[in-house]
C-alpha positions as CSV (number, residue, x, y, z in Angstrom):
1,M,35.0,20.6,13.8
2,L,31.3,20.9,13.7
3,K,29.7,21.7,10.2
4,S,27.1,24.3,10.1
5,E,23.6,23.3,10.7
6,N,21.6,26.3,9.6
7,G,19.1,24.6,6.8
8,Q,18.6,21.1,9.0
9,A,15.2,22.8,10.5
10,L,13.9,24.3,7.2
11,V,14.6,20.9,5.3
12,E,12.7,18.7,8.4
13,I,10.0,21.4,8.4
14,A,9.6,21.0,4.6
15,I,9.2,17.1,4.9
16,S,6.9,17.2,7.7
17,M,4.5,20.0,6.0
18,M,4.3,17.2,3.0
19,I,3.5,14.4,5.3
20,L,0.8,16.7,7.3
21,A,-0.6,18.2,3.8
22,I,-1.3,14.1,3.0
23,L,-2.3,13.3,6.4
24,F,-5.0,16.3,6.2
25,S,-5.8,15.6,2.7
26,G,-6.7,12.1,3.0
27,I,-8.6,13.2,6.5
28,I,-11.0,15.8,3.9
29,D,-11.7,12.6,2.0
30,F,-12.5,10.4,4.4
31,G,-15.1,13.2,5.7
32,R,-16.6,13.8,2.3
33,T,-17.1,10.1,1.4
34,F,-18.6,9.8,5.0
35,H,-21.1,12.5,4.5
36,A,-22.2,11.1,1.2
37,F,-22.7,8.2,2.0
38,L,-24.7,9.4,4.9
39,A,-26.8,11.9,2.4
40,I,-27.3,9.0,0.0
41,D,-28.3,7.1,3.3
42,H,-31.0,9.4,4.1
43,A,-32.5,10.1,0.6
44,G,-33.0,6.5,0.4
45,R,-34.9,6.2,3.3
46,E,-36.8,9.1,2.4
47,A,-37.9,8.0,-1.0
48,A,-38.4,4.2,0.8
49,R,-40.6,6.0,2.8
50,V,-42.4,7.5,0.2
51,A,-43.0,4.3,-1.4
52,S,-44.2,2.7,1.3
53,V,-47.2,5.1,1.8
54,G,-48.0,4.8,-1.7
55,G,-46.6,7.7,-3.5
56,S,-45.7,6.9,-7.4
57,D,-42.3,6.5,-9.0
58,A,-41.7,10.3,-9.8
59,K,-43.0,11.0,-6.2
60,I,-40.2,8.8,-4.8
61,R,-37.7,10.1,-7.3
62,E,-38.3,13.3,-6.4
63,A,-38.1,12.5,-2.3
64,A,-34.5,11.3,-3.0
65,I,-33.5,14.1,-4.9
66,Q,-34.8,16.8,-2.4
67,S,-32.8,14.9,0.5
68,A,-29.6,14.9,-1.4
69,R,-29.7,17.9,-3.4
70,H,-26.3,19.2,-2.4
71,L,-25.1,15.6,-4.1
72,K,-26.8,16.3,-7.4
73,I,-28.1,13.2,-7.1
74,N,-30.2,12.6,-11.0
75,E,-32.8,10.1,-12.0
76,S,-30.0,7.6,-13.1
77,N,-29.1,7.3,-9.9
78,I,-32.1,5.6,-8.4
79,K,-33.6,2.2,-8.5
80,I,-37.0,1.4,-7.7
81,E,-38.4,-1.8,-7.3
82,P,-41.0,-3.0,-7.9
83,D,-42.3,-0.4,-10.2
84,Q,-45.7,1.6,-9.0
85,Y,-48.0,-0.7,-10.8
86,K,-46.8,-4.0,-9.2
87,R,-46.6,-2.8,-5.3
88,A,-49.1,-4.4,-3.2
89,R,-49.8,-3.6,0.5
90,G,-47.8,-5.7,2.7
91,E,-44.7,-6.3,0.0
92,N,-41.8,-5.1,0.1
93,A,-40.2,-1.5,-1.6
94,T,-36.5,-1.4,-2.3
95,V,-34.9,1.7,-3.2
96,T,-31.2,1.7,-4.5
97,L,-28.8,5.2,-4.6
98,T,-25.8,5.2,-5.8
99,Y,-23.5,8.1,-6.2
100,N,-19.7,8.2,-7.3
101,I,-17.3,10.5,-5.1
102,G,-14.2,11.8,-6.3
103,F,-11.0,12.2,-4.4
104,I,-9.0,15.1,-3.7
105,T,-5.9,13.6,-2.5
106,P,-4.0,11.8,-5.1
107,I,-2.4,9.0,-3.5
108,V,-5.8,7.8,-2.5
109,G,-7.7,8.7,-5.9
110,R,-4.7,6.2,-7.5
111,L,-6.0,3.4,-5.6
112,F,-10.0,3.8,-7.5
113,P,-10.5,3.5,-11.1
114,D,-11.0,6.8,-12.4
115,N,-10.3,8.6,-8.8
116,Q,-13.7,7.7,-7.7
117,L,-15.6,5.4,-5.4
118,R,-18.8,4.2,-5.9
119,L,-21.0,4.2,-2.6
120,E,-24.4,2.5,-3.0
121,S,-27.2,2.4,-0.1
122,E,-30.3,0.3,-0.4
123,T,-33.4,0.9,1.7
124,V,-36.4,-1.7,1.9
125,M,-39.5,-0.9,3.3
126,R,-43.0,-2.4,3.7
127,V,-45.8,-1.0,1.4
128,E,-48.8,-0.2,4.0
């Protein structure tokens, strides 16, 4: 005699939906992380460009913050070397931006301390 298979499809859909939900949220986390990295990389280039044309440290920080304003980067995330009084023509100016991004996928978040990944972008340009 055959048993009834009325609930089999429901169980299969429930299992596959959980797997798909985790997969989709992982894809979203990857996209958010990649976008944040590209944004801080772009902001670093903009800030380094201001440094290379002789801008002050305040102008460099402003350029970085404005370029990545949707990430809410603050001045503590921006490191400028050397400072404006030691930058000379022909030397390199280095701007380093850091940003911590949190994850929405619990499984991925557990792989990192405090459910966050630290992104860092360093840009070097010669002072003109």
